[in-house]
BANU-653657 format. One record per residue: residue number from 1; chain; z negated, y negated, x negated of N, C-alpha, C in turn. Coordinates in Angstrom, 2 decimals. Layout:
// residues N
<node i="NUM" ch="A" n_w="Z" n_v="Y" n_u="X" ca_w="Z" ca_v="Y" ca_u="X" c_w="Z" c_v="Y" c_u="X"/>
...
This chain:
// residues 76
<node i="1" ch="A" n_w="-175.46" n_v="-131.59" n_u="-158.38" ca_w="-175.49" ca_v="-131.99" ca_u="-157.00" c_w="-175.82" c_v="-133.47" c_u="-156.94"/>
<node i="2" ch="A" n_w="-175.09" n_v="-134.22" n_u="-156.16" ca_w="-175.30" ca_v="-135.64" ca_u="-156.01" c_w="-176.56" c_v="-135.91" c_u="-155.18"/>
<node i="3" ch="A" n_w="-177.37" n_v="-136.86" n_u="-155.62" ca_w="-178.58" ca_v="-137.21" ca_u="-154.88" c_w="-178.22" c_v="-138.14" c_u="-153.73"/>
<node i="4" ch="A" n_w="-178.70" n_v="-137.81" n_u="-152.55" ca_w="-178.42" ca_v="-138.58" ca_u="-151.36" c_w="-179.72" c_v="-139.04" c_u="-150.73"/>
<node i="5" ch="A" n_w="-179.78" n_v="-140.31" n_u="-150.35" ca_w="-180.96" ca_v="-140.81" ca_u="-149.64" c_w="-180.92" c_v="-140.27" c_u="-148.21"/>
<node i="6" ch="A" n_w="-182.04" n_v="-139.74" n_u="-147.77" ca_w="-182.12" ca_v="-139.15" ca_u="-146.43" c_w="-183.19" c_v="-139.88" c_u="-145.66"/>
<node i="7" ch="A" n_w="-182.87" n_v="-140.24" n_u="-144.44" ca_w="-183.88" ca_v="-140.83" ca_u="-143.57" c_w="-183.81" c_v="-140.13" c_u="-142.22"/>
<node i="8" ch="A" n_w="-184.96" n_v="-139.93" n_u="-141.58" ca_w="-184.96" ca_v="-139.23" ca_u="-140.29" c_w="-184.20" c_v="-140.03" c_u="-139.26"/>
<node i="9" ch="A" n_w="-183.55" n_v="-139.34" n_u="-138.34" ca_w="-182.76" ca_v="-140.01" ca_u="-137.32" c_w="-183.62" c_v="-140.60" c_u="-136.22"/>
<node i="10" ch="A" n_w="-184.72" n_v="-139.95" n_u="-135.90" ca_w="-185.60" ca_v="-140.44" ca_u="-134.85" c_w="-187.02" c_v="-139.99" c_u="-135.12"/>
<node i="11" ch="A" n_w="-187.94" n_v="-140.93" n_u="-135.07" ca_w="-189.34" ca_v="-140.57" ca_u="-135.27" c_w="-190.00" c_v="-140.21" c_u="-133.95"/>
<node i="12" ch="A" n_w="-189.29" n_v="-140.35" n_u="-132.83" ca_w="-189.85" ca_v="-140.03" ca_u="-131.52" c_w="-190.17" c_v="-138.55" c_u="-131.38"/>
<node i="13" ch="A" n_w="-189.43" n_v="-137.70" n_u="-132.07" ca_w="-189.58" ca_v="-136.26" ca_u="-131.88" c_w="-190.49" c_v="-135.61" c_u="-132.91"/>
<node i="14" ch="A" n_w="-191.09" n_v="-136.40" n_u="-133.79" ca_w="-192.00" ca_v="-135.84" ca_u="-134.77" c_w="-193.32" c_v="-135.52" c_u="-134.08"/>
<node i="15" ch="A" n_w="-193.80" n_v="-134.29" n_u="-134.22" ca_w="-195.02" ca_v="-133.88" ca_u="-133.52" c_w="-196.25" c_v="-134.64" c_u="-134.01"/>
<node i="16" ch="A" n_w="-197.17" n_v="-134.86" n_u="-133.11" ca_w="-198.37" ca_v="-135.62" ca_u="-133.44" c_w="-199.64" c_v="-134.78" c_u="-133.39"/>
<node i="17" ch="A" n_w="-199.66" n_v="-133.71" n_u="-132.60" ca_w="-200.88" ca_v="-132.93" ca_u="-132.45" c_w="-200.85" c_v="-131.70" c_u="-133.35"/>
<node i="18" ch="A" n_w="-202.02" n_v="-131.14" n_u="-133.59" ca_w="-202.13" ca_v="-129.93" ca_u="-134.42" c_w="-201.32" c_v="-128.78" c_u="-133.83"/>
<node i="19" ch="A" n_w="-201.36" n_v="-128.61" n_u="-132.53" ca_w="-200.62" ca_v="-127.52" ca_u="-131.88" c_w="-199.13" c_v="-127.67" c_u="-132.11"/>
<node i="20" ch="A" n_w="-198.61" n_v="-128.90" n_u="-131.98" ca_w="-197.18" ca_v="-129.13" ca_u="-132.20" c_w="-196.79" c_v="-128.86" c_u="-133.65"/>
<node i="21" ch="A" n_w="-197.69" n_v="-129.13" n_u="-134.58" ca_w="-197.40" ca_v="-128.90" ca_u="-136.00" c_w="-197.35" c_v="-127.42" c_u="-136.35"/>
<node i="22" ch="A" n_w="-197.90" n_v="-126.57" n_u="-135.50" ca_w="-197.86" ca_v="-125.12" ca_u="-135.73" c_w="-196.56" c_v="-124.48" c_u="-135.26"/>
<node i="23" ch="A" n_w="-195.72" n_v="-125.24" n_u="-134.59" ca_w="-194.47" ca_v="-124.71" ca_u="-134.04" c_w="-193.52" c_v="-124.29" c_u="-135.15"/>
<node i="24" ch="A" n_w="-192.60" n_v="-123.39" n_u="-134.81" ca_w="-191.51" ca_v="-123.01" ca_u="-135.70" c_w="-190.23" c_v="-123.60" c_u="-135.14"/>
<node i="25" ch="A" n_w="-189.46" n_v="-124.26" n_u="-136.00" ca_w="-188.21" ca_v="-124.89" ca_u="-135.58" c_w="-187.03" c_v="-124.18" c_u="-136.21"/>
<node i="26" ch="A" n_w="-186.01" n_v="-123.93" n_u="-135.39" ca_w="-184.75" ca_v="-123.36" ca_u="-135.88" c_w="-183.92" c_v="-124.49" c_u="-136.49"/>
<node i="27" ch="A" n_w="-182.86" n_v="-124.12" n_u="-137.17" ca_w="-182.05" ca_v="-125.08" ca_u="-137.92" c_w="-181.49" c_v="-126.24" c_u="-137.09"/>
<node i="28" ch="A" n_w="-180.97" n_v="-126.02" n_u="-135.87" ca_w="-180.47" ca_v="-127.17" ca_u="-135.11" c_w="-181.53" c_v="-128.26" c_u="-134.89"/>
<node i="29" ch="A" n_w="-182.76" n_v="-127.86" n_u="-134.63" ca_w="-183.85" ca_v="-128.82" ca_u="-134.44" c_w="-184.15" c_v="-129.55" c_u="-135.75"/>
<node i="30" ch="A" n_w="-184.17" n_v="-128.82" n_u="-136.85" ca_w="-184.43" ca_v="-129.42" ca_u="-138.17" c_w="-183.35" c_v="-130.45" c_u="-138.48"/>
<node i="31" ch="A" n_w="-182.09" n_v="-130.12" n_u="-138.21" ca_w="-180.99" ca_v="-131.02" ca_u="-138.54" c_w="-180.95" c_v="-132.25" c_u="-137.63"/>
<node i="32" ch="A" n_w="-181.63" n_v="-132.21" n_u="-136.49" ca_w="-181.78" ca_v="-133.42" ca_u="-135.66" c_w="-182.65" c_v="-134.45" c_u="-136.39"/>
<node i="33" ch="A" n_w="-183.61" n_v="-133.97" n_u="-137.14" ca_w="-184.57" ca_v="-134.84" ca_u="-137.82" c_w="-184.18" c_v="-135.19" c_u="-139.24"/>
<node i="34" ch="A" n_w="-183.52" n_v="-134.27" n_u="-139.91" ca_w="-183.07" ca_v="-134.49" ca_u="-141.29" c_w="-181.54" c_v="-134.49" c_u="-141.25"/>
<node i="35" ch="A" n_w="-180.94" n_v="-135.67" n_u="-141.24" ca_w="-179.50" ca_v="-135.78" ca_u="-141.02" c_w="-178.65" c_v="-135.38" c_u="-142.22"/>
<node i="36" ch="A" n_w="-178.55" n_v="-134.09" n_u="-142.45" ca_w="-177.68" ca_v="-133.55" ca_u="-143.49" c_w="-176.85" c_v="-132.44" c_u="-142.86"/>
<node i="37" ch="A" n_w="-175.80" n_v="-132.02" n_u="-143.53" ca_w="-174.99" ca_v="-130.92" ca_u="-143.01" c_w="-175.72" c_v="-129.60" c_u="-143.23"/>
<node i="38" ch="A" n_w="-175.25" n_v="-128.58" n_u="-142.52" ca_w="-175.84" ca_v="-127.24" ca_u="-142.68" c_w="-175.73" c_v="-126.77" c_u="-144.12"/>
<node i="39" ch="A" n_w="-174.57" n_v="-126.97" n_u="-144.73" ca_w="-174.38" ca_v="-126.49" ca_u="-146.11" c_w="-175.27" c_v="-127.26" c_u="-147.09"/>
<node i="40" ch="A" n_w="-175.44" n_v="-128.56" n_u="-146.87" ca_w="-176.33" ca_v="-129.35" ca_u="-147.73" c_w="-177.77" c_v="-128.88" c_u="-147.55"/>
<node i="41" ch="A" n_w="-178.16" n_v="-128.57" n_u="-146.31" ca_w="-179.52" ca_v="-128.08" ca_u="-146.05" c_w="-179.77" c_v="-126.78" c_u="-146.82"/>
<node i="42" ch="A" n_w="-178.84" n_v="-125.82" n_u="-146.68" ca_w="-179.04" ca_v="-124.52" ca_u="-147.34" c_w="-179.01" c_v="-124.65" c_u="-148.86"/>
<node i="43" ch="A" n_w="-178.19" n_v="-125.55" n_u="-149.39" ca_w="-178.20" ca_v="-125.78" ca_u="-150.83" c_w="-179.53" c_v="-126.38" c_u="-151.28"/>
<node i="44" ch="A" n_w="-180.10" n_v="-127.26" n_u="-150.46" ca_w="-181.41" ca_v="-127.84" ca_u="-150.75" c_w="-182.52" c_v="-126.82" c_u="-150.69"/>
<node i="45" ch="A" n_w="-182.43" n_v="-125.88" n_u="-149.75" ca_w="-183.42" ca_v="-124.80" ca_u="-149.67" c_w="-183.32" c_v="-123.93" c_u="-150.92"/>
<node i="46" ch="A" n_w="-182.11" n_v="-123.60" n_u="-151.33" ca_w="-181.90" ca_v="-122.75" ca_u="-152.51" c_w="-182.41" c_v="-123.42" c_u="-153.79"/>
<node i="47" ch="A" n_w="-182.24" n_v="-124.76" n_u="-153.87" ca_w="-182.67" ca_v="-125.47" ca_u="-155.07" c_w="-184.15" c_v="-125.84" c_u="-155.06"/>
<node i="48" ch="A" n_w="-184.81" n_v="-125.69" n_u="-153.91" ca_w="-186.22" ca_v="-126.05" ca_u="-153.80" c_w="-186.46" c_v="-127.46" c_u="-153.32"/>
<node i="49" ch="A" n_w="-185.39" n_v="-128.21" n_u="-153.05" ca_w="-185.53" ca_v="-129.59" ca_u="-152.56" c_w="-186.08" c_v="-129.61" c_u="-151.13"/>
<node i="50" ch="A" n_w="-185.69" n_v="-128.64" n_u="-150.32" ca_w="-186.15" ca_v="-128.52" ca_u="-148.94" c_w="-187.02" c_v="-127.27" c_u="-148.82"/>
<node i="51" ch="A" n_w="-187.92" n_v="-127.23" n_u="-147.83" ca_w="-188.82" ca_v="-126.08" ca_u="-147.70" c_w="-188.10" c_v="-124.78" c_u="-147.36"/>
<node i="52" ch="A" n_w="-188.65" n_v="-123.70" n_u="-147.86" ca_w="-188.12" ca_v="-122.38" ca_u="-147.58" c_w="-188.48" c_v="-122.00" c_u="-146.14"/>
<node i="53" ch="A" n_w="-187.56" n_v="-121.38" n_u="-145.45" ca_w="-187.80" ca_v="-120.97" ca_u="-144.07" c_w="-188.52" c_v="-119.63" c_u="-143.97"/>
<node i="54" ch="A" n_w="-188.85" n_v="-119.28" n_u="-142.76" ca_w="-189.49" ca_v="-118.00" ca_u="-142.45" c_w="-188.46" c_v="-117.14" c_u="-141.74"/>
<node i="55" ch="A" n_w="-188.16" n_v="-115.97" n_u="-142.29" ca_w="-187.19" ca_v="-115.07" ca_u="-141.67" c_w="-187.83" c_v="-114.42" c_u="-140.45"/>
<node i="56" ch="A" n_w="-187.25" n_v="-114.66" n_u="-139.28" ca_w="-187.73" ca_v="-114.04" ca_u="-138.05" c_w="-187.00" c_v="-112.72" c_u="-137.79"/>
<node i="57" ch="A" n_w="-185.78" n_v="-112.64" n_u="-138.28" ca_w="-184.98" ca_v="-111.42" ca_u="-138.22" c_w="-183.93" c_v="-111.53" c_u="-139.31"/>
<node i="58" ch="A" n_w="-183.03" n_v="-110.57" n_u="-139.36" ca_w="-182.00" ca_v="-110.57" ca_u="-140.40" c_w="-181.16" c_v="-111.85" c_u="-140.38"/>
<node i="59" ch="A" n_w="-180.87" n_v="-112.37" n_u="-139.19" ca_w="-180.00" ca_v="-113.53" ca_u="-139.07" c_w="-180.68" c_v="-114.76" c_u="-138.48"/>
<node i="60" ch="A" n_w="-181.98" n_v="-114.76" n_u="-138.42" ca_w="-182.71" ca_v="-115.86" ca_u="-137.78" c_w="-183.80" c_v="-116.39" c_u="-138.71"/>
<node i="61" ch="A" n_w="-183.69" n_v="-117.67" n_u="-139.04" ca_w="-184.68" ca_v="-118.33" ca_u="-139.90" c_w="-185.25" c_v="-119.52" c_u="-139.16"/>
<node i="62" ch="A" n_w="-186.53" n_v="-119.77" n_u="-139.34" ca_w="-187.19" ca_v="-120.93" ca_u="-138.74" c_w="-188.07" c_v="-121.59" c_u="-139.79"/>
<node i="63" ch="A" n_w="-188.40" n_v="-122.84" n_u="-139.54" ca_w="-189.25" ca_v="-123.60" ca_u="-140.46" c_w="-190.47" c_v="-124.09" c_u="-139.72"/>
<node i="64" ch="A" n_w="-191.60" n_v="-124.16" n_u="-140.43" ca_w="-192.82" ca_v="-124.71" ca_u="-139.84" c_w="-192.60" c_v="-126.19" c_u="-139.57"/>
<node i="65" ch="A" n_w="-192.98" n_v="-126.65" n_u="-138.39" ca_w="-192.85" ca_v="-128.07" ca_u="-138.05" c_w="-193.60" c_v="-128.92" c_u="-139.07"/>
<node i="66" ch="A" n_w="-194.76" n_v="-128.46" n_u="-139.49" ca_w="-195.55" ca_v="-129.22" ca_u="-140.46" c_w="-194.81" c_v="-129.40" c_u="-141.79"/>
<node i="67" ch="A" n_w="-194.07" n_v="-128.38" n_u="-142.23" ca_w="-193.29" ca_v="-128.49" ca_u="-143.47" c_w="-192.19" c_v="-129.53" c_u="-143.34"/>
<node i="68" ch="A" n_w="-191.54" n_v="-129.57" n_u="-142.18" ca_w="-190.46" ca_v="-130.54" ca_u="-141.96" c_w="-191.02" c_v="-131.95" c_u="-141.86"/>
<node i="69" ch="A" n_w="-192.14" n_v="-132.12" n_u="-141.17" ca_w="-192.78" ca_v="-133.44" ca_u="-141.08" c_w="-193.18" c_v="-133.92" c_u="-142.47"/>
<node i="70" ch="A" n_w="-193.75" n_v="-133.05" n_u="-143.28" ca_w="-194.12" ca_v="-133.42" ca_u="-144.66" c_w="-192.90" c_v="-133.80" c_u="-145.47"/>
<node i="71" ch="A" n_w="-191.79" n_v="-133.08" n_u="-145.29" ca_w="-190.55" ca_v="-133.41" ca_u="-145.98" c_w="-190.08" c_v="-134.81" c_u="-145.59"/>
<node i="72" ch="A" n_w="-190.06" n_v="-135.09" n_u="-144.30" ca_w="-189.60" ca_v="-136.40" ca_u="-143.81" c_w="-190.48" c_v="-137.51" c_u="-144.37"/>
<node i="73" ch="A" n_w="-191.79" n_v="-137.31" n_u="-144.36" ca_w="-192.70" ca_v="-138.33" ca_u="-144.88" c_w="-192.52" c_v="-138.53" c_u="-146.38"/>
<node i="74" ch="A" n_w="-192.20" n_v="-137.49" n_u="-147.11" ca_w="-192.00" ca_v="-137.62" ca_u="-148.55" c_w="-190.68" c_v="-138.32" c_u="-148.88"/>
<node i="75" ch="A" n_w="-189.72" n_v="-138.29" n_u="-147.95" ca_w="-188.42" ca_v="-138.91" ca_u="-148.18" c_w="-188.38" c_v="-140.39" c_u="-147.80"/>
<node i="76" ch="A" n_w="-189.40" n_v="-140.85" n_u="-147.11" ca_w="-189.41" ca_v="-142.26" ca_u="-146.67" c_w="-189.64" c_v="-143.18" c_u="-147.84"/>
């Protein structure tokens, strides 16, 4: 897999309070902050490059806001 530099699209939407960091974000919200394609995201999750999501149902996965914020900060 080719290594790609990733930078967040907007830092305005990164949560600042503890309560906001406890939120669960679905994939469209995650992809607003981490500008990669859906297939690249899922490949990164499978390889361990991106955080593993939480299964809410058979077809619904969400990620902890804190995990995504930590990912963005580690990629800067």
